[in-house]
C-alpha positions as CSV (number, residue, x, y, z in Angstrom):
1,M,364.3,171.3,64.2
2,A,363.7,170.3,68.2
3,A,365.6,167.3,69.8
4,P,363.9,164.4,70.6
5,P,362.6,163.7,74.1
6,P,364.9,162.2,76.3
7,D,363.8,158.4,77.0
8,S,363.5,156.5,80.4
9,S,366.4,154.5,80.2
10,S,368.9,157.5,79.0
11,E,367.4,159.5,81.7
12,S,368.0,156.5,84.1
13,S,371.6,156.0,82.6
14,R,372.7,159.6,83.5
15,L,371.4,159.4,87.2
16,V,373.1,156.5,87.7
17,Y,376.5,157.6,85.9
18,A,376.4,160.9,87.4
19,G,375.8,159.2,90.9
20,L,378.6,156.9,90.8
21,L,381.2,159.3,89.2
22,G,380.3,162.0,92.2
23,L,380.7,159.0,94.8
24,T,384.2,158.2,93.2
25,A,385.2,162.1,92.9
26,A,384.2,162.4,96.8
27,T,385.8,158.9,98.0
28,V,389.2,160.1,96.3
29,T,389.2,163.4,97.3
30,Q,388.6,161.8,101.2
31,L,391.6,159.6,100.6
32,M,393.7,162.0,99.2
33,G,394.4,163.3,102.7
34,N,395.8,159.6,104.2
35,D,399.4,159.2,104.6
36,S,399.2,155.7,103.6
37,L,396.7,153.7,102.3
38,S,395.9,149.8,103.2
39,M,396.0,146.9,100.7
40,A,391.6,147.3,100.4
41,Q,392.1,151.2,100.1
42,T,394.8,150.9,97.5
43,V,392.7,148.4,95.3
44,A,389.8,150.8,96.2
45,V,391.7,153.9,94.6
46,Y,392.4,152.0,91.7
47,A,389.2,150.9,91.1
48,F,387.7,154.3,91.1
49,A,390.9,155.7,88.7
50,I,389.6,153.0,86.3
51,A,385.6,153.9,86.7
52,S,385.9,157.5,86.6
53,P,387.0,157.8,83.1
54,L,384.6,155.1,81.7
55,L,381.8,157.1,83.6
56,T,382.4,160.1,82.7
57,V,382.4,158.9,78.9
58,A,379.3,156.8,79.3
59,L,377.6,159.9,80.9
60,L,378.6,162.6,77.9
61,A,377.4,159.7,75.6
62,T,373.8,159.7,76.9
63,Y,373.6,163.6,75.8
64,S,374.8,162.6,72.3
65,R,372.2,162.5,69.6
66,R,374.2,160.1,67.5
67,P,373.3,156.3,68.3
68,H,375.4,154.8,70.8
69,S,377.8,151.9,70.0
70,W,377.9,148.8,71.7
71,R,381.2,149.9,73.1
72,L,379.4,152.9,75.1
73,E,377.5,150.5,76.6
74,W,380.2,148.2,77.8
75,A,382.1,152.1,78.9
76,G,378.9,152.3,81.2
77,I,378.9,148.9,82.4
78,G,382.9,148.9,83.3
79,G,382.3,152.4,85.3
80,C,379.7,150.9,87.3
81,F,381.6,147.9,88.0
82,G,384.6,149.7,88.7
83,A,382.9,151.7,91.4
84,I,381.2,148.9,92.8
85,V,384.5,147.2,93.3
86,G,386.1,150.4,95.1
87,M,383.0,150.1,97.3
88,A,384.0,147.0,98.0
89,G,387.4,147.8,98.9
90,L,386.8,150.0,101.3
91,F,384.3,148.4,103.1
92,W,386.9,145.3,103.0
93,H,389.2,148.4,104.7
94,F,386.8,147.8,107.8
95,G,387.2,144.0,108.0
96,W,386.7,141.1,105.7
97,S,383.4,140.3,106.9
98,V,382.1,143.8,106.4
99,G,383.4,143.6,103.0
100,V,381.8,140.0,102.6
101,V,378.1,141.4,103.4
102,F,378.7,144.2,100.7
103,V,379.8,142.0,98.0
104,L,377.0,139.3,98.8
105,L,374.3,141.9,99.1
106,I,375.2,143.4,95.9
107,L,375.0,140.0,94.1
108,V,371.5,139.4,96.0
109,A,370.8,143.3,94.8
110,F,371.9,142.6,91.3
111,V,369.5,139.3,91.1
112,L,366.5,141.2,92.7
113,A,367.0,143.9,89.5
114,R,367.7,141.4,86.8
115,M,364.2,139.5,88.3
116,G,362.1,142.6,88.4
């Protein structure tokens, strides 16, 4: 019996989860070489530590043939949120004004995405 074709929302979720998972892995790998971390970088590492397993579970769940539970949907949302918080922490490391610009534009992007 052939597997049903993937729907577009499942495919786009896979791309988002995989992209953010790659971002977290690459960022943590780069930060491993630092002898000491600033407070903003420490927040970013903790956020990425939370995001990585959540994104992994959400990504694997998109390949499952079983129906998704609301818990898996929230794992994906939590993983995305953790990755965004981690990126905000990294931008905050360069200065509070850069961090504020990033956070404000994330909020604008979220509103625009919800409108469209």
